[in-house]
PDBQT receptor file of N, H, CA, C and O in Angstrom, charges set to zero:
ATOM      1  N   UNK A   1      -8.127  55.683  49.619  1.00  0.00    +0.000 N 
ATOM      2  CA  UNK A   1      -7.886  54.401  48.958  1.00  0.00    +0.000 C 
ATOM      3  C   UNK A   1      -9.140  53.547  48.919  1.00  0.00    +0.000 C 
ATOM      4  O   UNK A   1      -9.392  52.863  47.926  1.00  0.00    +0.000 OA
ATOM      5  N   UNK A   2      -9.911  53.574  49.958  1.00  0.00    +0.000 N 
ATOM      6  H   UNK A   2      -9.707  54.129  50.764  1.00  0.00    +0.000 HD
ATOM      7  CA  UNK A   2     -11.113  52.750  50.011  1.00  0.00    +0.000 C 
ATOM      8  C   UNK A   2     -12.044  53.064  48.845  1.00  0.00    +0.000 C 
ATOM      9  O   UNK A   2     -12.780  52.187  48.393  1.00  0.00    +0.000 OA
ATOM     10  N   UNK A   3     -12.024  54.281  48.358  1.00  0.00    +0.000 N 
ATOM     11  H   UNK A   3     -11.426  54.994  48.725  1.00  0.00    +0.000 HD
ATOM     12  CA  UNK A   3     -12.887  54.656  47.254  1.00  0.00    +0.000 C 
ATOM     13  C   UNK A   3     -12.644  53.832  46.005  1.00  0.00    +0.000 C 
ATOM     14  O   UNK A   3     -13.594  53.370  45.373  1.00  0.00    +0.000 OA
ATOM     15  N   UNK A   4     -11.386  53.642  45.640  1.00  0.00    +0.000 N 
ATOM     16  H   UNK A   4     -10.614  54.018  46.154  1.00  0.00    +0.000 HD
ATOM     17  CA  UNK A   4     -11.071  52.848  44.446  1.00  0.00    +0.000 C 
ATOM     18  C   UNK A   4     -11.459  51.393  44.637  1.00  0.00    +0.000 C 
ATOM     19  O   UNK A   4     -12.049  50.776  43.750  1.00  0.00    +0.000 OA
ATOM     20  N   UNK A   5     -11.128  50.852  45.791  1.00  0.00    +0.000 N 
ATOM     21  H   UNK A   5     -10.649  51.352  46.512  1.00  0.00    +0.000 HD
ATOM     22  CA  UNK A   5     -11.450  49.444  46.054  1.00  0.00    +0.000 C 
ATOM     23  C   UNK A   5     -12.962  49.265  46.089  1.00  0.00    +0.000 C 
ATOM     24  O   UNK A   5     -13.485  48.300  45.531  1.00  0.00    +0.000 OA
ATOM     25  N   UNK A   6     -13.657  50.175  46.731  1.00  0.00    +0.000 N 
ATOM     26  H   UNK A   6     -13.232  50.959  47.184  1.00  0.00    +0.000 HD
ATOM     27  CA  UNK A   6     -15.118  50.101  46.778  1.00  0.00    +0.000 C 
ATOM     28  C   UNK A   6     -15.736  50.170  45.392  1.00  0.00    +0.000 C 
ATOM     29  O   UNK A   6     -16.704  49.469  45.098  1.00  0.00    +0.000 OA
ATOM     30  N   UNK A   7     -15.171  51.020  44.544  1.00  0.00    +0.000 N 
ATOM     31  H   UNK A   7     -14.385  51.590  44.783  1.00  0.00    +0.000 HD
ATOM     32  CA  UNK A   7     -15.672  51.130  43.170  1.00  0.00    +0.000 C 
ATOM     33  C   UNK A   7     -15.474  49.822  42.403  1.00  0.00    +0.000 C 
ATOM     34  O   UNK A   7     -16.381  49.362  41.710  1.00  0.00    +0.000 OA
ATOM     35  N   UNK A   8     -14.313  49.237  42.527  1.00  0.00    +0.000 N 
ATOM     36  H   UNK A   8     -13.576  49.611  43.090  1.00  0.00    +0.000 HD
ATOM     37  CA  UNK A   8     -14.042  47.963  41.843  1.00  0.00    +0.000 C 
ATOM     38  C   UNK A   8     -14.951  46.868  42.394  1.00  0.00    +0.000 C 
ATOM     39  O   UNK A   8     -15.486  46.068  41.626  1.00  0.00    +0.000 OA
ATOM     40  N   UNK A   9     -15.131  46.819  43.713  1.00  0.00    +0.000 N 
ATOM     41  H   UNK A   9     -14.697  47.468  44.337  1.00  0.00    +0.000 HD
ATOM     42  CA  UNK A   9     -16.027  45.821  44.302  1.00  0.00    +0.000 C 
ATOM     43  C   UNK A   9     -17.453  45.998  43.784  1.00  0.00    +0.000 C 
ATOM     44  O   UNK A   9     -18.150  45.019  43.516  1.00  0.00    +0.000 OA
ATOM     45  N   UNK A  10     -17.875  47.235  43.649  1.00  0.00    +0.000 N 
ATOM     46  H   UNK A  10     -17.309  48.030  43.867  1.00  0.00    +0.000 HD
ATOM     47  CA  UNK A  10     -19.228  47.488  43.144  1.00  0.00    +0.000 C 
ATOM     48  C   UNK A  10     -19.374  46.996  41.705  1.00  0.00    +0.000 C 
ATOM     49  O   UNK A  10     -20.359  46.339  41.369  1.00  0.00    +0.000 OA
ATOM     50  N   UNK A  11     -18.397  47.314  40.859  1.00  0.00    +0.000 N 
ATOM     51  H   UNK A  11     -17.597  47.848  41.132  1.00  0.00    +0.000 HD
ATOM     52  CA  UNK A  11     -18.450  46.841  39.477  1.00  0.00    +0.000 C 
ATOM     53  C   UNK A  11     -18.434  45.318  39.410  1.00  0.00    +0.000 C 
ATOM     54  O   UNK A  11     -19.161  44.721  38.616  1.00  0.00    +0.000 OA
ATOM     55  N   UNK A  12     -17.617  44.698  40.231  1.00  0.00    +0.000 N 
ATOM     56  H   UNK A  12     -17.026  45.183  40.876  1.00  0.00    +0.000 HD
ATOM     57  CA  UNK A  12     -17.586  43.233  40.253  1.00  0.00    +0.000 C 
ATOM     58  C   UNK A  12     -18.941  42.662  40.647  1.00  0.00    +0.000 C 
ATOM     59  O   UNK A  12     -19.379  41.655  40.091  1.00  0.00    +0.000 OA
ATOM     60  N   UNK A  13     -19.599  43.296  41.598  1.00  0.00    +0.000 N 
ATOM     61  H   UNK A  13     -19.243  44.114  42.050  1.00  0.00    +0.000 HD
ATOM     62  CA  UNK A  13     -20.898  42.801  42.052  1.00  0.00    +0.000 C 
ATOM     63  C   UNK A  13     -22.002  43.072  41.034  1.00  0.00    +0.000 C 
ATOM     64  O   UNK A  13     -22.825  42.197  40.762  1.00  0.00    +0.000 OA
ATOM     65  N   UNK A  14     -22.023  44.267  40.478  1.00  0.00    +0.000 N 
ATOM     66  H   UNK A  14     -21.355  44.977  40.699  1.00  0.00    +0.000 HD
ATOM     67  CA  UNK A  14     -23.133  44.656  39.606  1.00  0.00    +0.000 C 
ATOM     68  C   UNK A  14     -22.994  44.162  38.169  1.00  0.00    +0.000 C 
ATOM     69  O   UNK A  14     -23.998  43.963  37.484  1.00  0.00    +0.000 OA
ATOM     70  N   UNK A  15     -21.778  43.965  37.713  1.00  0.00    +0.000 N 
ATOM     71  H   UNK A  15     -20.962  44.127  38.269  1.00  0.00    +0.000 HD
ATOM     72  CA  UNK A  15     -21.554  43.609  36.315  1.00  0.00    +0.000 C 
ATOM     73  C   UNK A  15     -20.796  42.295  36.164  1.00  0.00    +0.000 C 
ATOM     74  O   UNK A  15     -20.050  42.106  35.203  1.00  0.00    +0.000 OA
ATOM     75  N   UNK A  16     -20.989  41.407  37.101  1.00  0.00    +0.000 N 
ATOM     76  H   UNK A  16     -21.595  41.560  37.882  1.00  0.00    +0.000 HD
ATOM     77  CA  UNK A  16     -20.263  40.129  37.126  1.00  0.00    +0.000 C 
ATOM     78  C   UNK A  16     -20.388  39.364  35.812  1.00  0.00    +0.000 C 
ATOM     79  O   UNK A  16     -19.386  38.896  35.273  1.00  0.00    +0.000 OA
ATOM     80  N   UNK A  17     -21.595  39.234  35.298  1.00  0.00    +0.000 N 
ATOM     81  H   UNK A  17     -22.409  39.615  35.736  1.00  0.00    +0.000 HD
ATOM     82  CA  UNK A  17     -21.795  38.457  34.070  1.00  0.00    +0.000 C 
ATOM     83  C   UNK A  17     -21.073  39.106  32.886  1.00  0.00    +0.000 C 
ATOM     84  O   UNK A  17     -20.460  38.419  32.069  1.00  0.00    +0.000 OA
ATOM     85  N   UNK A  18     -21.152  40.431  32.805  1.00  0.00    +0.000 N 
ATOM     86  H   UNK A  18     -21.650  40.990  33.469  1.00  0.00    +0.000 HD
ATOM     87  CA  UNK A  18     -20.500  41.137  31.709  1.00  0.00    +0.000 C 
ATOM     88  C   UNK A  18     -18.982  41.004  31.811  1.00  0.00    +0.000 C 
ATOM     89  O   UNK A  18     -18.306  40.793  30.804  1.00  0.00    +0.000 OA
ATOM     90  N   UNK A  19     -18.453  41.127  33.011  1.00  0.00    +0.000 N 
ATOM     91  H   UNK A  19     -19.002  41.298  33.830  1.00  0.00    +0.000 HD
ATOM     92  CA  UNK A  19     -17.004  40.994  33.216  1.00  0.00    +0.000 C 
ATOM     93  C   UNK A  19     -16.531  39.586  32.870  1.00  0.00    +0.000 C 
ATOM     94  O   UNK A  19     -15.471  39.408  32.271  1.00  0.00    +0.000 OA
ATOM     95  N   UNK A  20     -17.314  38.602  33.247  1.00  0.00    +0.000 N 
ATOM     96  H   UNK A  20     -18.175  38.746  33.734  1.00  0.00    +0.000 HD
ATOM     97  CA  UNK A  20     -16.936  37.213  32.971  1.00  0.00    +0.000 C 
ATOM     98  C   UNK A  20     -16.939  36.937  31.472  1.00  0.00    +0.000 C 
ATOM     99  O   UNK A  20     -16.175  36.097  30.995  1.00  0.00    +0.000 OA
ATOM    100  N   UNK A  21     -17.788  37.633  30.730  1.00  0.00    +0.000 N 
ATOM    101  H   UNK A  21     -18.408  38.315  31.118  1.00  0.00    +0.000 HD
ATOM    102  CA  UNK A  21     -17.892  37.416  29.290  1.00  0.00    +0.000 C 
ATOM    103  C   UNK A  21     -16.931  38.288  28.487  1.00  0.00    +0.000 C 
ATOM    104  O   UNK A  21     -16.803  38.106  27.276  1.00  0.00    +0.000 OA
ATOM    105  N   UNK A  22     -16.262  39.222  29.135  1.00  0.00    +0.000 N 
ATOM    106  H   UNK A  22     -16.366  39.370  30.119  1.00  0.00    +0.000 HD
ATOM    107  CA  UNK A  22     -15.392  40.158  28.435  1.00  0.00    +0.000 C 
ATOM    108  C   UNK A  22     -13.961  40.045  28.984  1.00  0.00    +0.000 C 
ATOM    109  O   UNK A  22     -13.615  40.744  29.936  1.00  0.00    +0.000 OA
ATOM    110  N   UNK A  23     -13.140  39.186  28.405  1.00  0.00    +0.000 N 
ATOM    111  H   UNK A  23     -13.422  38.618  27.632  1.00  0.00    +0.000 HD
ATOM    112  CA  UNK A  23     -11.798  38.955  28.938  1.00  0.00    +0.000 C 
ATOM    113  C   UNK A  23     -10.912  40.200  28.937  1.00  0.00    +0.000 C 
ATOM    114  O   UNK A  23     -10.051  40.342  29.805  1.00  0.00    +0.000 OA
ATOM    115  N   UNK A  24     -11.107  41.093  27.986  1.00  0.00    +0.000 N 
ATOM    116  H   UNK A  24     -11.806  40.978  27.280  1.00  0.00    +0.000 HD
ATOM    117  CA  UNK A  24     -10.288  42.306  27.961  1.00  0.00    +0.000 C 
ATOM    118  C   UNK A  24     -10.598  43.214  29.147  1.00  0.00    +0.000 C 
ATOM    119  O   UNK A  24      -9.695  43.798  29.747  1.00  0.00    +0.000 OA
ATOM    120  N   UNK A  25     -11.870  43.327  29.476  1.00  0.00    +0.000 N 
ATOM    121  H   UNK A  25     -12.603  42.853  28.989  1.00  0.00    +0.000 HD
ATOM    122  CA  UNK A  25     -12.264  44.148  30.616  1.00  0.00    +0.000 C 
ATOM    123  C   UNK A  25     -11.759  43.536  31.918  1.00  0.00    +0.000 C 
ATOM    124  O   UNK A  25     -11.252  44.246  32.786  1.00  0.00    +0.000 OA
ATOM    125  N   UNK A  26     -11.895  42.244  32.050  1.00  0.00    +0.000 N 
ATOM    126  H   UNK A  26     -12.307  41.667  31.345  1.00  0.00    +0.000 HD
ATOM    127  CA  UNK A  26     -11.403  41.570  33.247  1.00  0.00    +0.000 C 
ATOM    128  C   UNK A  26      -9.888  41.716  33.369  1.00  0.00    +0.000 C 
ATOM    129  O   UNK A  26      -9.370  41.906  34.469  1.00  0.00    +0.000 OA
ATOM    130  N   UNK A  27      -9.188  41.630  32.264  1.00  0.00    +0.000 N 
ATOM    131  H   UNK A  27      -9.609  41.475  31.370  1.00  0.00    +0.000 HD
ATOM    132  CA  UNK A  27      -7.734  41.816  32.285  1.00  0.00    +0.000 C 
ATOM    133  C   UNK A  27      -7.372  43.226  32.736  1.00  0.00    +0.000 C 
ATOM    134  O   UNK A  27      -6.381  43.420  33.442  1.00  0.00    +0.000 OA
ATOM    135  N   UNK A  28      -8.162  44.199  32.336  1.00  0.00    +0.000 N 
ATOM    136  H   UNK A  28      -8.966  44.041  31.763  1.00  0.00    +0.000 HD
ATOM    137  CA  UNK A  28      -7.920  45.581  32.756  1.00  0.00    +0.000 C 
ATOM    138  C   UNK A  28      -8.102  45.739  34.259  1.00  0.00    +0.000 C 
ATOM    139  O   UNK A  28      -7.313  46.418  34.916  1.00  0.00    +0.000 OA
ATOM    140  N   UNK A  29      -9.133  45.116  34.799  1.00  0.00    +0.000 N 
ATOM    141  H   UNK A  29      -9.774  44.564  34.266  1.00  0.00    +0.000 HD
ATOM    142  CA  UNK A  29      -9.358  45.177  36.243  1.00  0.00    +0.000 C 
ATOM    143  C   UNK A  29      -8.222  44.488  36.983  1.00  0.00    +0.000 C 
ATOM    144  O   UNK A  29      -7.742  44.988  37.999  1.00  0.00    +0.000 OA
ATOM    145  N   UNK A  30      -7.796  43.344  36.475  1.00  0.00    +0.000 N 
ATOM    146  H   UNK A  30      -8.186  42.937  35.649  1.00  0.00    +0.000 HD
ATOM    147  CA  UNK A  30      -6.659  42.653  37.098  1.00  0.00    +0.000 C 
ATOM    148  C   UNK A  30      -5.397  43.511  37.054  1.00  0.00    +0.000 C 
ATOM    149  O   UNK A  30      -4.627  43.534  38.014  1.00  0.00    +0.000 OA
ATOM    150  N   UNK A  31      -5.185  44.205  35.958  1.00  0.00    +0.000 N 
ATOM    151  H   UNK A  31      -5.811  44.187  35.178  1.00  0.00    +0.000 HD
ATOM    152  CA  UNK A  31      -4.027  45.083  35.833  1.00  0.00    +0.000 C 
ATOM    153  C   UNK A  31      -4.087  46.207  36.867  1.00  0.00    +0.000 C 
ATOM    154  O   UNK A  31      -3.077  46.540  37.487  1.00  0.00    +0.000 OA
ATOM    155  N   UNK A  32      -5.257  46.780  37.045  1.00  0.00    +0.000 N 
ATOM    156  H   UNK A  32      -6.077  46.509  36.541  1.00  0.00    +0.000 HD
ATOM    157  CA  UNK A  32      -5.427  47.822  38.051  1.00  0.00    +0.000 C 
ATOM    158  C   UNK A  32      -5.158  47.275  39.449  1.00  0.00    +0.000 C 
ATOM    159  O   UNK A  32      -4.472  47.911  40.249  1.00  0.00    +0.000 OA
ATOM    160  N   UNK A  33      -5.696  46.109  39.737  1.00  0.00    +0.000 N 
ATOM    161  H   UNK A  33      -6.254  45.592  39.087  1.00  0.00    +0.000 HD
ATOM    162  CA  UNK A  33      -5.457  45.499  41.049  1.00  0.00    +0.000 C 
ATOM    163  C   UNK A  33      -3.985  45.174  41.250  1.00  0.00    +0.000 C 
ATOM    164  O   UNK A  33      -3.470  45.308  42.360  1.00  0.00    +0.000 OA
ATOM    165  N   UNK A  34      -3.306  44.751  40.203  1.00  0.00    +0.000 N 
ATOM    166  H   UNK A  34      -3.724  44.641  39.302  1.00  0.00    +0.000 HD
ATOM    167  CA  UNK A  34      -1.871  44.483  40.310  1.00  0.00    +0.000 C 
ATOM    168  C   UNK A  34      -1.103  45.747  40.670  1.00  0.00    +0.000 C 
ATOM    169  O   UNK A  34      -0.107  45.682  41.390  1.00  0.00    +0.000 OA
ATOM    170  N   UNK A  35      -1.555  46.892  40.176  1.00  0.00    +0.000 N 
ATOM    171  H   UNK A  35      -2.364  46.944  39.591  1.00  0.00    +0.000 HD
ATOM    172  CA  UNK A  35      -0.916  48.159  40.545  1.00  0.00    +0.000 C 
ATOM    173  C   UNK A  35      -1.079  48.411  42.036  1.00  0.00    +0.000 C 
ATOM    174  O   UNK A  35      -0.144  48.871  42.692  1.00  0.00    +0.000 OA
ATOM    175  N   UNK A  36      -2.255  48.116  42.577  1.00  0.00    +0.000 N 
ATOM    176  H   UNK A  36      -3.015  47.742  42.044  1.00  0.00    +0.000 HD
ATOM    177  CA  UNK A  36      -2.470  48.258  44.017  1.00  0.00    +0.000 C 
ATOM    178  C   UNK A  36      -1.550  47.326  44.798  1.00  0.00    +0.000 C 
ATOM    179  O   UNK A  36      -0.989  47.710  45.825  1.00  0.00    +0.000 OA
ATOM    180  N   UNK A  37      -1.401  46.114  44.309  1.00  0.00    +0.000 N 
ATOM    181  H   UNK A  37      -1.856  45.802  43.475  1.00  0.00    +0.000 HD
ATOM    182  CA  UNK A  37      -0.544  45.136  44.980  1.00  0.00    +0.000 C 
ATOM    183  C   UNK A  37       0.911  45.598  44.954  1.00  0.00    +0.000 C 
ATOM    184  O   UNK A  37       1.615  45.493  45.958  1.00  0.00    +0.000 OA
ATOM    185  N   UNK A  38       1.362  46.108  43.812  1.00  0.00    +0.000 N 
ATOM    186  H   UNK A  38       0.790  46.194  42.996  1.00  0.00    +0.000 HD
ATOM    187  CA  UNK A  38       2.759  46.555  43.693  1.00  0.00    +0.000 C 
ATOM    188  C   UNK A  38       3.114  47.645  44.689  1.00  0.00    +0.000 C 
ATOM    189  O   UNK A  38       4.242  47.697  45.181  1.00  0.00    +0.000 OA
ATOM    190  N   UNK A  39       2.165  48.510  44.988  1.00  0.00    +0.000 N 
ATOM    191  H   UNK A  39       1.249  48.468  44.588  1.00  0.00    +0.000 HD
ATOM    192  CA  UNK A  39       2.461  49.579  45.947  1.00  0.00    +0.000 C 
ATOM    193  C   UNK A  39       2.112  49.181  47.377  1.00  0.00    +0.000 C 
ATOM    194  O   UNK A  39       2.334  49.950  48.312  1.00  0.00    +0.000 OA
ATOM    195  N   UNK A  40       1.567  47.985  47.544  1.00  0.00    +0.000 N 
ATOM    196  H   UNK A  40       1.386  47.360  46.784  1.00  0.00    +0.000 HD
ATOM    197  CA  UNK A  40       1.352  47.438  48.879  1.00  0.00    +0.000 C 
ATOM    198  C   UNK A  40       0.097  47.891  49.598  1.00  0.00    +0.000 C 
ATOM    199  O   UNK A  40       0.058  47.856  50.828  1.00  0.00    +0.000 OA
ATOM    200  N   UNK A  41      -0.937  48.318  48.871  1.00  0.00    +0.000 N 
ATOM    201  H   UNK A  41      -0.905  48.347  47.872  1.00  0.00    +0.000 HD
ATOM    202  CA  UNK A  41      -2.173  48.695  49.529  1.00  0.00    +0.000 C 
ATOM    203  C   UNK A  41      -2.905  47.441  49.984  1.00  0.00    +0.000 C 
ATOM    204  O   UNK A  41      -3.299  46.618  49.158  1.00  0.00    +0.000 OA
ATOM    205  N   UNK A  42      -3.091  47.289  51.292  1.00  0.00    +0.000 N 
ATOM    206  H   UNK A  42      -2.771  47.958  51.964  1.00  0.00    +0.000 HD
ATOM    207  CA  UNK A  42      -3.697  46.058  51.830  1.00  0.00    +0.000 C 
ATOM    208  C   UNK A  42      -5.073  45.741  51.250  1.00  0.00    +0.000 C 
ATOM    209  O   UNK A  42      -5.376  44.575  50.993  1.00  0.00    +0.000 OA
ATOM    210  N   UNK A  43      -5.907  46.749  51.041  1.00  0.00    +0.000 N 
ATOM    211  H   UNK A  43      -5.661  47.696  51.249  1.00  0.00    +0.000 HD
ATOM    212  CA  UNK A  43      -7.244  46.496  50.492  1.00  0.00    +0.000 C 
ATOM    213  C   UNK A  43      -7.170  45.963  49.070  1.00  0.00    +0.000 C 
ATOM    214  O   UNK A  43      -7.961  45.103  48.683  1.00  0.00    +0.000 OA
ATOM    215  N   UNK A  44      -6.234  46.466  48.302  1.00  0.00    +0.000 N 
ATOM    216  H   UNK A  44      -5.591  47.165  48.616  1.00  0.00    +0.000 HD
ATOM    217  CA  UNK A  44      -6.049  45.975  46.939  1.00  0.00    +0.000 C 
ATOM    218  C   UNK A  44      -5.540  44.554  46.908  1.00  0.00    +0.000 C 
ATOM    219  O   UNK A  44      -5.964  43.746  46.083  1.00  0.00    +0.000 OA
ATOM    220  N   UNK A  45      -4.628  44.255  47.814  1.00  0.00    +0.000 N 
ATOM    221  H   UNK A  45      -4.284  44.912  48.485  1.00  0.00    +0.000 HD
ATOM    222  CA  UNK A  45      -4.116  42.887  47.919  1.00  0.00    +0.000 C 
ATOM    223  C   UNK A  45      -5.246  41.941  48.287  1.00  0.00    +0.000 C 
ATOM    224  O   UNK A  45      -5.396  40.879  47.682  1.00  0.00    +0.000 OA
ATOM    225  N   UNK A  46      -6.041  42.324  49.276  1.00  0.00    +0.000 N 
ATOM    226  H   UNK A  46      -5.919  43.186  49.768  1.00  0.00    +0.000 HD
ATOM    227  CA  UNK A  46      -7.156  41.472  49.717  1.00  0.00    +0.000 C 
ATOM    228  C   UNK A  46      -8.166  41.256  48.594  1.00  0.00    +0.000 C 
ATOM    229  O   UNK A  46      -8.645  40.139  48.398  1.00  0.00    +0.000 OA
ATOM    230  N   UNK A  47      -8.492  42.312  47.860  1.00  0.00    +0.000 N 
ATOM    231  H   UNK A  47      -8.103  43.219  48.020  1.00  0.00    +0.000 HD
ATOM    232  CA  UNK A  47      -9.450  42.169  46.756  1.00  0.00    +0.000 C 
ATOM    233  C   UNK A  47      -8.884  41.283  45.657  1.00  0.00    +0.000 C 
ATOM    234  O   UNK A  47      -9.621  40.513  45.040  1.00  0.00    +0.000 OA
ATOM    235  N   UNK A  48      -7.604  41.381  45.410  1.00  0.00    +0.000 N 
ATOM    236  H   UNK A  48      -7.005  42.005  45.911  1.00  0.00    +0.000 HD
ATOM    237  CA  UNK A  48      -6.970  40.524  44.400  1.00  0.00    +0.000 C 
ATOM    238  C   UNK A  48      -7.125  39.054  44.770  1.00  0.00    +0.000 C 
ATOM    239  O   UNK A  48      -7.414  38.219  43.914  1.00  0.00    +0.000 OA
ATOM    240  N   UNK A  49      -6.935  38.745  46.041  1.00  0.00    +0.000 N 
ATOM    241  H   UNK A  49      -6.700  39.423  46.737  1.00  0.00    +0.000 HD
ATOM    242  CA  UNK A  49      -7.096  37.359  46.489  1.00  0.00    +0.000 C 
ATOM    243  C   UNK A  49      -8.543  36.897  46.383  1.00  0.00    +0.000 C 
ATOM    244  O   UNK A  49      -8.802  35.714  46.164  1.00  0.00    +0.000 OA
ATOM    245  N   UNK A  50      -9.490  37.825  46.538  1.00  0.00    +0.000 N 
ATOM    246  H   UNK A  50      -9.280  38.786  46.717  1.00  0.00    +0.000 HD
ATOM    247  CA  UNK A  50     -10.922  37.469  46.489  1.00  0.00    +0.000 C 
ATOM    248  C   UNK A  50     -11.486  37.509  45.077  1.00  0.00    +0.000 C 
ATOM    249  O   UNK A  50     -12.637  37.121  44.880  1.00  0.00    +0.000 OA
ATOM    250  N   UNK A  51     -10.733  37.955  44.098  1.00  0.00    +0.000 N 
ATOM    251  H   UNK A  51      -9.798  38.269  44.258  1.00  0.00    +0.000 HD
ATOM    252  CA  UNK A  51     -11.251  38.130  42.749  1.00  0.00    +0.000 C 
ATOM    253  C   UNK A  51     -11.839  36.841  42.186  1.00  0.00    +0.000 C 
ATOM    254  O   UNK A  51     -12.892  36.869  41.548  1.00  0.00    +0.000 OA
ATOM    255  N   UNK A  52     -11.183  35.732  42.411  1.00  0.00    +0.000 N 
ATOM    256  H   UNK A  52     -10.328  35.710  42.929  1.00  0.00    +0.000 HD
ATOM    257  CA  UNK A  52     -11.692  34.450  41.918  1.00  0.00    +0.000 C 
ATOM    258  C   UNK A  52     -13.061  34.101  42.501  1.00  0.00    +0.000 C 
ATOM    259  O   UNK A  52     -13.886  33.478  41.834  1.00  0.00    +0.000 OA
ATOM    260  N   UNK A  53     -13.294  34.508  43.749  1.00  0.00    +0.000 N 
ATOM    261  H   UNK A  53     -12.624  35.015  44.291  1.00  0.00    +0.000 HD
ATOM    262  CA  UNK A  53     -14.582  34.233  44.399  1.00  0.00    +0.000 C 
ATOM    263  C   UNK A  53     -15.737  34.957  43.723  1.00  0.00    +0.000 C 
ATOM    264  O   UNK A  53     -16.881  34.505  43.788  1.00  0.00    +0.000 OA
ATOM    265  N   UNK A  54     -15.443  36.077  43.077  1.00  0.00    +0.000 N 
ATOM    266  H   UNK A  54     -14.514  36.444  43.025  1.00  0.00    +0.000 HD
ATOM    267  CA  UNK A  54     -16.494  36.866  42.445  1.00  0.00    +0.000 C 
ATOM    268  C   UNK A  54     -17.142  36.127  41.277  1.00  0.00    +0.000 C 
ATOM    269  O   UNK A  54     -18.253  36.467  40.870  1.00  0.00    +0.000 OA
ATOM    270  N   UNK A  55     -16.465  35.128  40.740  1.00  0.00    +0.000 N 
ATOM    271  H   UNK A  55     -15.563  34.851  41.071  1.00  0.00    +0.000 HD
ATOM    272  CA  UNK A  55     -16.984  34.434  39.556  1.00  0.00    +0.000 C 
ATOM    273  C   UNK A  55     -17.363  32.994  39.837  1.00  0.00    +0.000 C 
ATOM    274  O   UNK A  55     -17.471  32.188  38.913  1.00  0.00    +0.000 OA
ATOM    275  N   UNK A  56     -17.561  32.670  41.069  1.00  0.00    +0.000 N 
ATOM    276  H   UNK A  56     -17.473  33.324  41.820  1.00  0.00    +0.000 HD
ATOM    277  CA  UNK A  56     -18.024  31.318  41.424  1.00  0.00    +0.000 C 
ATOM    278  C   UNK A  56     -19.502  31.258  41.546  1.00  0.00    +0.000 C 
ATOM    279  O   UNK A  56     -20.054  30.197  41.838  1.00  0.00    +0.000 OA
TER     280      UNK A  56
């Protein structure tokens, strides 16, 4: 599980400006994170809560 979360964290860190400028891509990432939340993966839940911090 850590692999998926680590990959998303890396994309958020490396492509922050592009993600912020592309609402469709950001919506896709949010959708993926919501899937993690629905199945109760703690790392996915934690990243979902931190998502807003990535764009501050």
